[in-house]
Kinemage of the C-alpha trace (Angstrom):
@kinemage 1
@onewidth
@group {chain A} dominant
@subgroup {mainchain}
@vectorlist {calphas} color= white
{ca met a 1} P -17.863 36.607 -11.530
{ca thr a 2} L -17.279 33.315 -13.229
{ca thr a 3} L -18.405 30.046 -11.774
{ca ser a 4} L -17.192 26.586 -11.890
{ca val a 5} L -18.996 23.243 -11.946
{ca leu a 6} L -17.808 22.670 -8.378
{ca phe a 7} L -17.846 26.243 -6.777
{ca asp a 8} L -18.311 29.911 -7.356
{ca ala a 9} L -15.221 31.938 -8.133
{ca gln a 10} L -14.015 33.955 -5.142
{ca gly a 11} L -14.696 37.664 -4.923
{ca pro a 12} L -12.347 40.461 -3.683
{ca arg a 13} L -13.419 39.818 0.085
{ca ala a 14} L -12.971 36.118 -0.064
{ca lys a 15} L -9.528 36.455 -1.712
{ca arg a 16} L -8.432 38.908 1.070
{ca arg a 17} L -9.791 36.758 3.754
{ca asn a 18} L -7.880 33.628 2.400
{ca val a 19} L -4.661 35.568 2.165
{ca leu a 20} L -5.090 36.681 5.770
{ca tyr a 21} L -5.889 33.132 6.770
{ca thr a 22} L -2.907 31.761 4.987
{ca ala a 23} L -0.483 34.469 6.610
{ca val a 24} L -1.801 33.568 10.109
{ca phe a 25} L -1.264 29.850 9.532
{ca val a 26} L 2.220 30.320 8.272
{ca ala a 27} L 2.969 32.540 11.222
{ca val a 28} L 1.733 30.010 13.746
{ca leu a 29} L 3.553 27.234 12.026
{ca ala a 30} L 6.730 29.163 12.218
{ca val a 31} L 6.382 29.929 15.879
{ca ala a 32} L 5.639 26.294 16.631
{ca ala a 33} L 8.741 25.230 14.463
{ca trp a 34} L 10.942 27.797 16.378
{ca trp a 35} L 9.579 26.569 19.737
{ca val a 36} L 10.411 22.881 18.865
{ca leu a 37} L 13.897 23.779 17.478
{ca ser a 38} L 14.721 25.792 20.506
{ca ser a 39} L 13.678 22.971 22.843
{ca phe a 40} L 15.897 20.601 20.981
{ca lys a 41} L 18.797 22.951 21.095
{ca glu a 42} L 18.583 23.566 24.736
{ca lys a 43} L 18.792 19.812 25.477
{ca gly a 44} L 21.675 19.472 23.159
{ca gln a 45} L 19.891 17.321 20.567
{ca leu a 46} L 21.076 19.651 17.656
{ca asp a 47} L 24.770 19.439 18.580
{ca trp a 48} L 26.928 18.137 15.872
{ca val a 49} L 28.306 15.416 18.054
{ca lys a 50} L 24.820 13.781 18.004
{ca trp a 51} L 24.639 13.749 14.189
{ca glu a 52} L 28.310 13.108 13.440
{ca pro a 53} L 28.176 9.272 13.630
{ca phe a 54} L 25.722 9.220 10.574
{ca phe a 55} L 28.029 11.234 8.270
{ca thr a 56} L 31.533 10.229 9.366
{ca ser a 57} L 31.387 6.473 10.179
{ca pro a 58} L 29.797 3.416 8.521
{ca gln a 59} L 29.236 1.782 11.780
{ca pro a 60} L 25.753 2.989 12.599
{ca trp a 61} L 24.504 2.056 9.115
{ca glu a 62} L 26.176 -1.370 8.992
{ca thr a 63} L 25.295 -2.303 12.620
{ca phe a 64} L 21.878 -0.804 13.316
{ca ile a 65} L 20.125 0.699 10.190
{ca trp a 66} L 20.881 -1.768 7.369
{ca pro a 67} L 19.862 -4.964 9.330
{ca gly a 68} L 16.774 -3.063 10.427
{ca leu a 69} L 15.964 -2.104 6.957
{ca gln a 70} L 16.460 -5.581 5.762
{ca asn a 71} L 14.004 -7.099 8.185
{ca thr a 72} L 11.518 -4.333 7.235
{ca leu a 73} L 11.703 -5.109 3.537
{ca lys a 74} L 11.574 -8.882 4.204
{ca ala a 75} L 8.454 -8.568 6.298
{ca ala a 76} L 6.747 -6.239 3.856
{ca phe a 77} L 7.782 -8.489 0.969
{ca phe a 78} L 6.449 -11.734 2.279
{ca ala a 79} L 3.272 -9.936 3.380
{ca leu a 80} L 2.678 -8.507 0.022
{ca leu a 81} L 3.518 -11.799 -1.757
{ca ile a 82} L 0.834 -13.605 0.267
{ca ala a 83} L -1.740 -10.824 0.761
{ca leu a 84} L -1.967 -9.704 -3.009
{ca pro a 85} L -3.229 -13.070 -4.432
{ca leu a 86} L -5.152 -13.839 -1.368
{ca gly a 87} L -6.898 -10.410 -1.592
{ca ala a 88} L -7.642 -10.917 -5.338
{ca leu a 89} L -9.187 -14.321 -4.610
{ca phe a 90} L -11.470 -12.977 -1.855
{ca gly a 91} L -12.331 -9.965 -3.944
{ca ile a 92} L -13.296 -11.995 -6.868
{ca gly a 93} L -15.143 -14.436 -4.423
{ca arg a 94} L -17.227 -11.451 -3.323
{ca leu a 95} L -18.397 -10.952 -6.902
{ca ser a 96} L -19.345 -14.606 -7.396
{ca asp a 97} L -22.980 -15.483 -8.440
{ca his a 98} L -22.998 -18.443 -6.036
{ca arg a 99} L -24.222 -17.517 -2.437
{ca trp a 100} L -22.044 -20.247 -0.867
{ca val a 101} L -18.920 -18.547 -2.264
{ca arg a 102} L -19.908 -14.921 -1.940
{ca met a 103} L -21.092 -14.960 1.689
{ca pro a 104} L -18.043 -16.602 3.320
{ca ala a 105} L -15.752 -14.360 1.375
{ca gly a 106} L -17.654 -11.353 2.508
{ca ile a 107} L -17.681 -12.570 6.179
{ca val a 108} L -13.859 -13.087 6.120
{ca val a 109} L -13.150 -9.767 4.509
{ca glu a 110} L -15.339 -7.785 6.802
{ca phe a 111} L -14.052 -9.578 9.982
{ca phe a 112} L -10.293 -9.102 9.262
{ca arg a 113} L -10.781 -5.551 7.921
{ca ala a 114} L -12.426 -4.556 11.217
{ca ile a 115} L -9.715 -5.755 13.659
{ca pro a 116} L -6.644 -3.537 14.256
{ca val a 117} L -3.477 -5.051 12.624
{ca leu a 118} L -1.687 -4.808 15.999
{ca ile a 119} L -4.280 -7.184 17.568
{ca leu a 120} L -3.868 -9.662 14.732
{ca met a 121} L -0.011 -9.569 15.245
{ca ile a 122} L -0.218 -10.107 19.009
{ca thr a 123} L -2.888 -12.995 18.443
{ca ala a 124} L -0.661 -14.665 15.916
{ca asn a 125} L 2.453 -14.483 18.116
{ca ala a 126} L 0.466 -16.042 20.964
{ca val a 127} L -0.922 -18.749 18.727
{ca tyr a 128} L 2.549 -19.593 17.242
{ca ser a 129} L 4.111 -19.556 20.814
{ca glu a 130} L 1.377 -21.952 22.145
{ca tyr a 131} L 0.749 -24.343 19.213
{ca thr a 132} L 4.026 -24.443 17.080
{ca asn a 133} L 7.519 -25.177 17.504
{ca ile a 134} L 8.692 -21.919 15.757
{ca ala a 135} L 11.972 -20.657 17.156
{ca asn a 136} L 11.766 -17.540 19.443
{ca asp a 137} L 14.048 -15.624 17.284
{ca val a 138} L 11.979 -15.931 14.165
{ca arg a 139} L 8.512 -16.045 15.718
{ca pro a 140} L 8.159 -12.209 15.627
{ca leu a 141} L 8.711 -12.243 11.955
{ca tyr a 142} L 6.023 -14.883 11.399
{ca ala a 143} L 3.616 -13.070 13.686
{ca val a 144} L 4.169 -9.635 11.955
{ca val a 145} L 3.748 -11.261 8.351
{ca thr a 146} L 0.562 -13.103 9.552
{ca gly a 147} L -1.036 -9.850 10.998
{ca leu a 148} L -0.128 -7.946 7.926
{ca val a 149} L -1.457 -10.614 5.619
{ca leu a 150} L -4.793 -11.078 7.410
{ca tyr a 151} L -5.492 -7.288 7.450
{ca asn a 152} L -4.148 -6.210 4.158
{ca ala a 153} L -5.512 -9.056 2.227
{ca ser a 154} L -8.922 -7.986 3.378
{ca val a 155} L -8.403 -4.402 2.303
{ca leu a 156} L -6.942 -5.561 -1.081
{ca ala a 157} L -9.932 -7.657 -1.656
{ca glu a 158} L -12.123 -4.630 -1.424
{ca ile a 159} L -9.692 -2.782 -3.783
{ca val a 160} L -10.026 -5.511 -6.427
{ca arg a 161} L -13.775 -5.695 -6.049
{ca ala a 162} L -14.143 -1.949 -6.501
{ca gly a 163} L -11.830 -1.978 -9.370
{ca ile a 164} L -13.761 -4.582 -11.285
{ca leu a 165} L -17.057 -2.912 -10.305
{ca ser a 166} L -15.726 0.380 -11.789
{ca leu a 167} L -15.586 -1.163 -15.382
{ca pro a 168} L -18.637 -0.437 -17.687
{ca asn a 169} L -21.119 -3.134 -17.866
{ca gly a 170} L -20.667 -3.316 -21.668
{ca gln a 171} L -17.369 -5.173 -21.149
{ca thr a 172} L -19.160 -8.165 -19.556
{ca asp a 173} L -21.865 -7.977 -22.094
{ca ala a 174} L -19.441 -7.870 -25.089
{ca ala a 175} L -17.508 -10.999 -23.669
{ca lys a 176} L -20.724 -12.877 -23.145
{ca ala a 177} L -21.839 -12.005 -26.828
{ca ile a 178} L -18.752 -13.692 -28.106
{ca gly a 179} L -19.327 -16.843 -26.071
{ca met a 180} L -16.905 -16.312 -23.099
{ca arg a 181} L -17.627 -18.049 -19.856
{ca lys a 182} L -17.697 -16.193 -16.598
{ca gly a 183} L -14.183 -17.317 -15.634
{ca gln a 184} L -12.792 -16.322 -19.023
{ca thr a 185} L -14.466 -12.883 -18.816
{ca met a 186} L -12.856 -12.284 -15.446
{ca arg a 187} L -9.505 -13.659 -16.456
{ca tyr a 188} L -9.163 -12.131 -19.920
{ca val a 189} L -11.398 -8.981 -19.846
{ca leu a 190} L -12.169 -7.586 -16.428
{ca leu a 191} L -8.929 -8.155 -14.508
{ca pro a 192} L -6.518 -6.940 -17.061
{ca gln a 193} L -8.648 -3.533 -17.444
{ca ser a 194} L -9.173 -3.086 -13.772
{ca val a 195} L -5.264 -3.260 -12.931
{ca thr a 196} L -4.827 0.198 -14.144
{ca ala a 197} L -7.648 1.512 -11.882
{ca met a 198} L -6.422 -0.430 -8.914
{ca leu a 199} L -2.762 0.371 -9.172
{ca pro a 200} L -2.726 3.501 -7.077
{ca ala a 201} L -4.784 2.064 -4.349
{ca ile a 202} L -2.667 -1.070 -4.343
{ca val a 203} L 0.646 0.923 -3.995
{ca ser a 204} L -0.908 3.007 -1.255
{ca gln a 205} L -1.591 -0.291 0.667
{ca val a 206} L 1.938 -1.441 -0.127
{ca val a 207} L 3.182 1.823 1.661
{ca val a 208} L 0.803 0.955 4.681
{ca ile a 209} L 2.385 -2.519 4.773
{ca val a 210} L 5.892 -1.058 4.905
{ca lys a 211} L 4.963 1.413 7.769
{ca asp a 212} L 2.906 -1.190 9.767
{ca thr a 213} L 6.015 -3.459 10.200
{ca ala a 214} L 7.085 -0.841 12.848
{ca leu a 215} L 4.103 -2.243 14.958
{ca gly a 216} L 6.033 -5.544 15.311
{ca gly a 217} L 9.039 -3.823 16.536
{ca ala a 218} L 7.145 -1.705 19.115
{ca val a 219} L 5.308 -4.757 20.634
{ca leu a 220} L 6.819 -8.019 19.506
{ca thr a 221} L 10.521 -7.106 19.609
{ca phe a 222} L 10.765 -7.628 15.899
{ca pro a 223} L 14.115 -5.957 14.948
{ca glu a 224} L 12.807 -3.757 11.986
{ca leu a 225} L 13.975 -0.438 10.990
{ca leu a 226} L 12.229 1.798 13.627
{ca ala a 227} L 13.265 -0.653 16.356
{ca ser a 228} L 16.958 0.148 15.653
{ca val a 229} L 16.497 3.674 17.153
{ca arg a 230} L 16.710 2.363 20.769
{ca pro a 231} L 19.940 0.553 20.582
{ca met a 232} L 21.417 3.131 18.316
{ca ser a 233} L 20.652 6.044 20.448
{ca ala a 234} L 21.977 4.161 23.474
{ca asn a 235} L 25.284 3.525 21.646
{ca tyr a 236} L 25.825 7.054 20.433
{ca gly a 237} L 25.041 9.229 23.531
{ca ala a 238} L 21.252 9.543 23.745
{ca asn a 239} L 20.868 11.151 20.183
{ca thr a 240} L 17.307 10.210 19.888
{ca ile a 241} L 16.146 13.115 17.716
{ca ala a 242} L 19.059 12.446 15.285
{ca cys a 243} L 18.169 8.732 15.185
{ca phe a 244} L 14.518 9.300 14.491
{ca thr a 245} L 15.227 11.883 11.887
{ca ile a 246} L 17.455 9.513 9.991
{ca ile a 247} L 14.928 6.656 10.166
{ca ala a 248} L 12.128 8.970 9.276
{ca leu a 249} L 14.027 10.168 6.121
{ca ile a 250} L 14.640 6.432 5.033
{ca phe a 251} L 10.949 5.729 5.384
{ca val a 252} L 10.119 8.735 3.359
{ca ala a 253} L 12.565 7.837 0.611
{ca leu a 254} L 11.456 4.234 0.450
{ca asn a 255} L 7.771 5.112 0.250
{ca phe a 256} L 8.572 7.905 -2.277
{ca ala a 257} L 10.321 5.510 -4.464
{ca leu a 258} L 7.288 3.173 -4.377
{ca thr a 259} L 4.695 5.894 -5.331
{ca ser a 260} L 6.990 7.221 -7.912
{ca phe a 261} L 7.404 3.786 -9.593
{ca ala a 262} L 3.603 3.322 -9.368
{ca ser a 263} L 2.981 6.681 -10.923
{ca trp a 264} L 5.394 5.806 -13.762
{ca leu a 265} L 3.742 2.407 -14.303
{ca glu a 266} L 0.288 3.599 -14.215
{ca gly a 267} L 1.106 6.268 -16.839
{ca arg a 268} L 2.803 3.738 -19.082
{ca leu a 269} L -0.273 1.417 -18.851
{ca arg a 270} L -2.708 4.149 -19.528
{ca arg a 271} L -0.700 5.393 -22.569
{ca gly a 272} L -0.434 1.938 -23.954
{ca lys a 273} L -3.122 -0.211 -25.372
{ca lys a 274} L -5.024 -2.474 -22.954
{ca ser a 275} L -6.597 -5.800 -23.807
{ca thr a 276} L -10.355 -5.616 -23.059
{ca gly a 277} L -11.666 -8.696 -25.016
{ca ala a 278} L -10.670 -11.681 -27.040
{ca val a 279} L -11.641 -13.341 -30.264
{ca val a 280} L -12.815 -16.880 -29.378
{ca gly a 281} L -12.751 -19.717 -31.857
{ca ala a 282} L -13.567 -23.322 -31.656
{ca gly a 283} L -10.963 -25.340 -29.759
{ca pro a 284} L -10.314 -28.981 -29.476
{ca ala a 285} L -13.296 -31.207 -28.569
{ca gly a 286} L -15.815 -28.352 -29.185
{ca gly a 287} L -14.294 -26.063 -26.444
{ca leu a 288} L -13.572 -22.396 -26.623
{ca glu a 289} L -10.032 -21.288 -27.581
{ca ile a 290} L -8.661 -17.757 -27.068
{ca ile a 291} L -7.351 -16.749 -30.447
{ca asp a 292} L -6.331 -13.010 -30.178
{ca ala a 293} L -6.972 -10.013 -28.002
{ca leu a 294} L -8.742 -6.886 -29.283
{ca pro a 295} L -6.435 -3.827 -28.122
{ca thr a 296} L -8.416 -0.865 -26.798
{ca asn a 297} L -7.378 2.779 -27.283
{ca asn a 298} L -7.562 5.335 -24.572
{ca asp a 299} L -10.946 6.517 -25.629
{ca gly a 300} L -12.502 3.134 -25.240
{ca thr a 301} L -12.681 2.153 -28.905
{ca asn a 302} L -10.662 -0.717 -30.456
{ca asp a 303} L -8.856 -1.049 -33.753
{ca ala a 304} L -11.653 -3.399 -35.097
{ca thr a 305} L -14.030 -0.413 -35.111
């Protein structure tokens, strides 16, 4: 019997037992699927008349789905545009050597990361309603974006901090050895290298942002993609299952496109050479000047070695 670093190889009895468990699980899943489809069929939700509008007419797409998708993408875009640099700022702040910077950044991150994003959206909506003159028709968008920014910036801050801390200490030591200051080390050495490590987690958070826009539609009447189900179902004969299925497929396609692009980009970055340091020379007035970057190969060595 062969062994692995993580586990012992399965014997004949374990293999038979796993095959039995798999067969039982597949059977239970098939029965559950049959029961669900039978229930839908009895209620007429699988009739072609319920699904026909999505395949024979552009009206549901132009009137309900496309406007909702636009609002979803708009809220997600603005939330990411603000949350990403804000999260990077707080993540770097948590790594500061100065206590007066590190402590407030940590408090802000831990506070907003612990609060559900729905509560942040509701609170933001109440604050905008009470203390601002934002119009009622755009206030839900402001509230959704605010809630998404506060929560996801705190999560992204932890992603940035973890990505920087995952780098070998030798990178910082090498930067110090050639005379780079802490800010230069962070800007030219640590952040460029940590991007590749952080990319999968960042894209996962982008997917979360896209999906969480639906909370605004459920509570704040924000007309996003999922909120289009109710008026669309009422307009086409209570075809709730068909509407939810189409919307779910759109969300799946959108998030799959994001993760596929991230996988392609991550592979491209890993195959290419990444800048890990810089040759520093004397600049004007005795300052430091970045002359050139040392490209690093995939095995951690650079061309200078």
